[in-house]
C-alpha positions as CSV (number, residue, x, y, z in Angstrom):
1,M,52.1,137.3,138.7
2,E,55.3,138.5,140.6
3,R,57.3,135.5,141.7
4,K,60.6,135.4,143.6
5,T,62.9,133.6,140.8
6,G,66.7,133.9,143.1
7,E,68.1,135.5,145.8
8,Y,70.8,138.6,146.0
9,V,74.2,138.1,147.2
10,E,76.8,140.3,148.5
11,G,80.4,140.4,147.0
12,S,83.6,142.8,146.9
13,L,85.7,143.2,144.0
14,S,88.6,145.4,144.8
15,G,87.4,146.9,148.0
16,S,84.1,147.7,145.1
17,H,81.1,146.0,146.8
18,Y,78.6,144.5,144.8
19,Q,75.7,142.1,144.6
20,A,75.4,138.8,142.5
21,F,72.2,137.3,142.0
22,V,71.7,133.7,142.4
23,P,69.0,132.0,140.3
24,Q,65.7,129.4,142.4
25,A,65.5,126.0,140.1
26,L,63.7,125.5,137.7
27,P,60.8,124.9,137.1
28,P,59.1,128.3,138.2
29,E,57.5,128.0,141.7
30,P,54.7,129.2,142.0
31,A,53.7,127.0,138.4
32,L,53.9,128.9,135.2
33,V,50.3,129.8,134.5
34,Y,49.1,129.1,131.3
35,A,47.2,131.7,130.0
36,P,44.6,131.5,126.8
37,T,46.8,133.6,125.1
38,L,50.6,131.1,126.2
39,I,47.9,127.9,125.5
40,V,47.8,129.3,121.9
41,Q,51.0,131.3,120.8
42,L,52.1,127.6,122.2
43,E,50.3,125.7,119.4
44,R,50.9,128.0,117.0
45,A,54.8,127.3,117.8
46,N,54.8,123.9,117.3
47,Q,52.4,123.8,114.4
48,A,55.0,125.9,112.8
49,L,57.8,124.0,114.2
50,G,56.4,120.6,112.6
51,R,55.9,122.8,109.3
52,L,59.8,123.2,109.6
53,D,60.6,119.6,110.3
54,G,58.5,119.0,107.7
55,I,60.6,121.1,104.9
56,T,63.1,119.3,105.6
57,L,62.2,116.0,104.6
58,M,61.1,117.4,101.4
59,L,63.7,118.5,100.5
60,P,66.1,116.8,98.1
61,D,69.3,116.7,100.1
62,P,68.0,118.1,103.4
63,A,72.0,117.9,104.5
64,L,72.3,120.9,101.8
65,F,70.0,123.0,103.6
66,L,71.4,122.4,107.0
67,Y,74.6,123.5,106.1
68,Q,74.5,126.2,105.1
69,Y,71.5,127.4,107.6
70,V,73.8,126.3,110.2
71,R,77.0,128.4,108.8
72,K,74.1,130.8,109.2
73,E,72.8,130.7,112.7
74,A,76.7,130.7,113.5
75,L,77.3,133.9,112.2
76,L,74.4,135.1,113.6
77,S,74.8,134.5,117.2
78,S,78.3,135.5,117.0
79,Q,77.3,138.6,115.6
80,I,74.8,139.3,118.7
81,E,78.2,139.7,120.6
82,G,80.4,141.4,118.3
83,T,82.1,139.7,115.8
84,R,81.8,141.6,111.9
85,S,81.8,138.4,109.6
86,S,79.3,137.5,107.1
87,L,78.3,135.4,105.0
88,S,80.9,135.5,102.5
89,D,83.5,135.9,104.7
90,L,82.8,132.1,106.9
91,L,82.7,131.1,103.6
92,L,85.7,131.9,102.0
93,Y,87.6,131.2,105.3
94,E,85.8,127.3,104.9
95,L,87.5,127.4,101.1
96,A,91.2,128.8,102.4
97,E,91.2,132.1,101.3
98,A,91.5,135.5,103.2
99,P,88.2,136.9,104.7
100,G,87.4,140.3,104.6
101,V,87.4,140.7,109.1
102,P,90.2,140.0,111.3
103,I,90.6,136.2,111.3
104,D,89.5,135.8,115.3
105,D,85.8,136.7,114.1
106,V,85.7,134.1,111.1
107,E,87.5,131.2,113.4
108,E,84.5,132.2,115.8
109,V,81.9,131.2,113.4
110,S,83.0,128.7,112.0
111,N,84.3,127.0,116.4
112,Y,80.5,127.5,116.0
113,V,79.7,125.2,113.1
114,A,81.9,122.6,115.0
115,A,79.8,123.0,118.1
116,L,77.0,122.1,117.5
117,A,78.2,119.2,115.5
118,H,80.1,117.8,117.6
119,G,76.8,118.7,120.2
120,L,74.9,116.4,117.7
121,K,77.5,113.5,117.1
122,R,77.7,112.9,121.0
123,L,73.8,112.8,121.3
124,R,73.0,110.6,118.5
125,E,76.0,108.7,117.7
126,D,77.8,108.3,120.9
127,D,74.4,107.9,123.0
128,F,75.2,110.9,125.7
129,P,73.0,112.3,127.3
130,L,72.8,116.0,127.3
131,S,74.3,117.0,130.3
132,L,77.0,119.3,132.0
133,R,79.7,117.5,130.9
134,L,78.7,117.9,127.4
135,I,77.9,121.7,127.6
136,R,81.6,121.9,128.4
137,E,82.8,119.8,125.2
138,I,80.6,121.8,123.5
139,H,81.4,125.3,125.2
140,G,85.5,123.2,124.5
141,V,85.2,123.5,121.0
142,L,83.7,126.8,120.3
143,L,86.1,129.1,122.4
144,R,89.3,126.6,121.0
145,G,91.6,129.0,119.1
146,G,91.9,132.6,118.1
147,R,90.6,135.0,120.9
148,G,88.8,132.1,123.5
149,A,92.2,130.4,123.8
150,S,92.6,132.3,126.2
151,K,89.3,132.4,128.2
152,D,89.5,128.6,129.5
153,P,87.3,126.3,127.2
154,G,85.8,124.1,128.7
155,E,85.9,124.8,131.7
156,F,83.0,126.1,134.1
157,R,84.5,130.1,135.6
158,T,86.3,130.4,139.0
159,S,85.9,133.6,139.2
160,Q,83.0,136.3,139.5
161,N,82.0,137.4,135.8
162,W,79.8,140.7,134.9
163,I,77.5,142.0,132.1
164,G,77.7,144.9,131.4
165,G,79.9,148.1,133.1
166,K,83.5,148.2,133.6
167,S,82.8,146.2,137.4
168,P,80.4,144.1,139.0
169,A,79.6,147.3,141.2
170,L,78.6,149.1,138.0
171,A,77.5,146.3,135.8
172,G,73.7,145.6,134.7
173,F,73.8,141.7,135.5
174,V,76.3,140.0,138.3
175,P,76.0,136.2,137.9
176,P,76.0,133.8,140.4
177,P,79.3,133.9,142.4
178,P,81.8,130.9,141.5
179,G,81.2,129.7,145.3
180,R,77.6,129.1,144.3
181,L,78.1,128.1,140.6
182,A,78.3,124.2,141.6
183,E,75.0,123.7,143.2
184,C,73.4,126.1,140.5
185,L,74.7,124.0,137.3
186,R,73.3,121.0,139.7
187,A,69.8,122.2,139.6
188,F,70.2,123.6,136.0
189,E,71.6,119.9,134.9
190,S,68.5,117.9,136.7
191,F,66.0,120.4,134.7
192,L,67.3,119.2,131.7
193,H,66.9,115.3,132.6
194,T,62.9,116.6,133.3
195,D,60.9,113.9,132.2
196,R,59.4,115.0,128.4
197,D,55.7,114.7,129.1
198,A,56.3,116.7,132.4
199,M,56.6,120.1,130.3
200,P,56.0,120.7,126.3
201,P,59.4,120.6,124.8
202,L,59.7,124.8,123.6
203,I,58.5,125.7,127.4
204,K,61.5,123.7,129.0
205,A,63.9,125.0,126.4
206,A,62.6,128.7,127.1
207,L,63.2,128.5,130.4
208,A,66.5,126.5,130.3
209,H,67.8,129.1,127.7
210,V,67.3,131.7,130.4
211,Q,68.6,129.7,133.4
212,F,72.2,129.2,131.5
213,E,72.0,133.3,130.4
214,T,71.8,133.7,134.0
215,I,73.9,131.5,135.4
216,H,76.5,132.6,133.2
217,P,78.9,129.8,133.6
218,F,82.0,130.4,131.9
219,N,84.4,133.1,131.2
220,D,83.0,133.8,127.6
221,G,80.9,132.6,125.0
222,N,77.9,132.2,127.2
223,G,76.0,133.5,124.9
224,R,76.2,131.4,122.3
225,V,76.6,128.1,123.9
226,G,72.8,129.8,125.9
227,R,71.8,129.9,121.9
228,L,73.0,126.3,120.7
229,L,71.2,124.8,123.3
230,I,67.8,125.7,122.5
231,A,68.3,123.9,119.3
232,L,70.4,120.2,121.0
233,I,67.2,120.4,123.4
234,L,64.4,120.3,120.8
235,C,66.6,117.5,119.1
236,T,67.3,115.4,122.3
237,E,63.1,116.2,123.1
238,G,62.2,114.8,119.7
239,V,60.7,117.6,118.4
240,L,62.7,118.3,115.7
241,R,64.8,115.3,113.2
242,E,67.8,118.0,112.9
243,P,68.6,121.2,114.1
244,S,67.0,123.6,111.6
245,L,65.0,126.2,114.2
246,Y,68.0,128.2,115.3
247,L,66.1,131.9,116.9
248,S,70.0,134.2,116.8
249,L,67.6,136.5,113.8
250,Y,65.1,136.8,115.9
251,F,67.3,137.9,118.8
252,K,69.1,139.9,116.7
253,T,67.0,141.7,115.1
254,R,65.1,142.4,118.7
255,R,68.5,142.9,120.8
256,Q,66.8,145.8,123.5
257,Q,63.8,143.3,123.6
258,Y,65.5,140.2,124.4
259,Y,67.9,141.7,127.2
260,E,65.0,144.0,128.5
261,Q,62.6,140.5,128.6
262,L,65.6,138.7,130.4
263,D,65.8,141.0,132.7
264,A,62.8,141.1,133.9
265,V,62.5,137.2,134.4
266,R,64.8,137.6,136.8
267,R,63.7,141.0,138.5
268,T,60.3,139.9,138.8
269,G,59.3,136.4,137.6
270,N,57.2,137.1,134.8
271,W,58.1,134.1,133.1
272,E,55.4,134.1,131.2
273,N,55.9,137.5,129.2
274,W,59.3,135.8,128.1
275,L,57.4,132.5,127.0
276,L,55.1,134.6,124.5
277,F,58.2,136.6,123.5
278,F,60.6,133.1,122.8
279,L,57.1,131.3,121.1
280,Q,56.5,134.2,118.6
281,G,60.2,133.7,118.0
282,V,59.7,130.3,117.6
283,E,57.0,131.1,115.2
284,T,58.7,133.5,113.3
285,T,61.8,131.9,112.6
286,S,60.2,128.7,111.7
287,Q,57.9,130.7,109.2
288,Q,60.9,132.1,107.4
289,A,62.9,129.1,107.5
290,V,60.5,127.0,105.5
291,D,60.0,130.1,103.5
292,T,63.6,130.7,102.9
293,A,63.7,126.5,101.9
294,Q,60.6,126.7,99.2
295,R,61.9,129.8,97.4
296,I,65.6,128.3,97.5
297,L,63.7,125.0,95.8
298,T,62.8,127.3,92.9
299,L,65.4,128.8,92.6
300,F,67.3,125.4,92.0
301,G,65.0,124.0,89.4
302,A,64.8,127.4,87.6
303,D,68.3,127.4,86.9
304,R,68.8,123.9,86.5
305,E,66.6,124.1,83.4
306,K,68.7,127.3,81.6
307,V,72.0,124.8,82.1
308,R,70.1,121.8,80.6
309,R,68.7,124.1,77.9
310,L,72.8,124.6,76.8
311,G,72.6,121.2,74.7
312,R,76.4,119.4,74.6
313,R,78.2,121.6,77.3
314,A,74.8,120.7,79.7
315,G,76.1,117.5,81.3
316,N,79.6,119.0,82.4
317,A,77.5,122.3,83.6
318,L,75.0,120.7,85.7
319,Q,78.1,118.2,87.4
320,V,79.5,121.6,88.2
321,F,76.3,123.4,89.0
322,E,75.4,121.0,91.6
323,Q,79.1,122.1,93.5
324,F,77.4,125.6,94.1
325,V,74.1,124.4,95.3
326,R,76.6,122.2,97.8
327,R,78.7,125.6,98.7
328,P,77.7,129.1,96.8
329,I,81.2,130.2,96.5
330,L,84.3,128.2,95.3
331,D,86.9,128.0,93.3
332,A,88.1,126.1,90.1
333,P,90.5,123.9,91.8
334,T,88.3,122.8,94.6
335,I,85.5,121.5,91.5
336,H,88.6,120.0,90.1
337,K,89.6,118.4,92.2
338,T,86.4,116.9,93.7
339,L,84.6,115.9,91.0
340,G,87.6,114.4,88.9
341,V,87.2,116.0,86.0
342,S,89.8,118.2,84.1
343,A,90.6,121.2,85.1
344,P,90.4,123.0,81.4
345,T,86.3,121.0,82.1
346,V,86.1,122.7,85.0
347,R,87.0,126.2,83.6
348,S,84.7,125.6,80.3
349,A,81.5,124.9,82.6
350,I,81.8,127.6,85.0
351,A,82.1,130.2,82.1
352,A,79.1,128.9,80.6
353,L,77.2,129.2,84.3
354,H,78.9,132.1,83.7
355,D,77.0,133.2,80.7
356,L,74.1,132.1,82.1
357,G,74.5,134.7,84.6
358,L,74.2,132.0,87.7
359,L,77.9,132.8,88.6
360,N,79.6,136.2,89.1
361,E,83.9,136.1,89.7
362,I,84.6,138.3,93.2
363,T,88.5,138.8,93.5
364,G,88.7,141.1,89.7
365,Q,91.4,138.8,89.2
366,R,93.3,136.8,86.2
367,R,94.6,134.1,88.7
368,N,93.0,132.3,91.4
369,R,89.9,133.4,90.4
370,I,86.8,132.9,92.7
371,W,83.4,132.3,92.8
372,I,79.8,132.6,93.5
373,Y,76.4,131.4,92.8
374,Q,75.1,135.2,93.4
375,S,71.0,133.9,94.2
376,Y,71.5,131.6,96.1
377,Y,74.2,133.4,98.6
378,A,71.3,136.2,98.7
379,L,68.6,134.0,99.8
380,L,71.0,132.3,102.2
381,S,72.5,135.5,103.7
382,E,69.1,138.1,103.8
383,G,69.5,139.2,107.5
384,A,73.5,138.5,107.9
385,A,74.9,141.3,107.7
386,P,77.0,142.5,110.3
387,L,74.9,144.5,112.9
């Protein structure tokens, strides 16, 4: 079905004319068509999401899984927009060591982690609604420092932006002009507050993601905020207890198809095809996350058993091992400070874990050495190599 999704308005910049797209308010009109294939896929996605929500409760410490998983999502979401960071770069940055890429790249990823944490805190602890104000706050955290500092963090744009090309006239897509931005955003906020019973949460998240990308309300960081919104909507709607669904790996590996789907919605109003693509992503990503969590649990169990066989050295070695379960890249001073045991004890335990094949040293230096729990890191970083 073809439906009108908005209107084009004329604009000009430096004497060059272009057409900017102003989307209609959500939900789509005519209403979405829930064909059998879409209904089946929605059910499959909901079931997979339920398994994902359940597995986090089965983990001994769900916060540990989410700590690493959020960092992987931050990395992937930033990679889609061109950063070159790896997961080890981010973890080294958090350890206050020099990463192997420009510092601005790693700051962008670290800010994503902080932006999600800020959004969740406001929603849960402060009982704040998912609103334009909160979206601006999240954007402010996302773009603080580094390259983003000059891109009006936390402020909606007041000038025309565009996607692709050196000017709006040559662009692949031109979002609403600044004079139409306020009406688009008011309608978007109204849709965010739609009663849960009026629309399945996954459908709501899928529609909101496209609409936000189409409005493109900031000078920079729109893609990252748009992907953050998916997790925040699902937490707000009560579908997920924790923000454990992240679609950036799915979008990253299907970048061309992802952009084509967004464009097709704007051109033809084919929301149904986008929903199928999105829901398939939810199912695939949920299954991958459950599989990763199960493999991590298996790895931890097997490796703890190896450490227990160390006899008298097992007690201290297990304490240090648990620190690497929390953060797979660490140095001895950080462990010493965290555990409050002597530096020689920490070094001896690290040596024992290294002898067991659990830890590798990654600096090649005799001093200021950094250790990695390689098997755990390998599971966490699957699919997270820079594009």
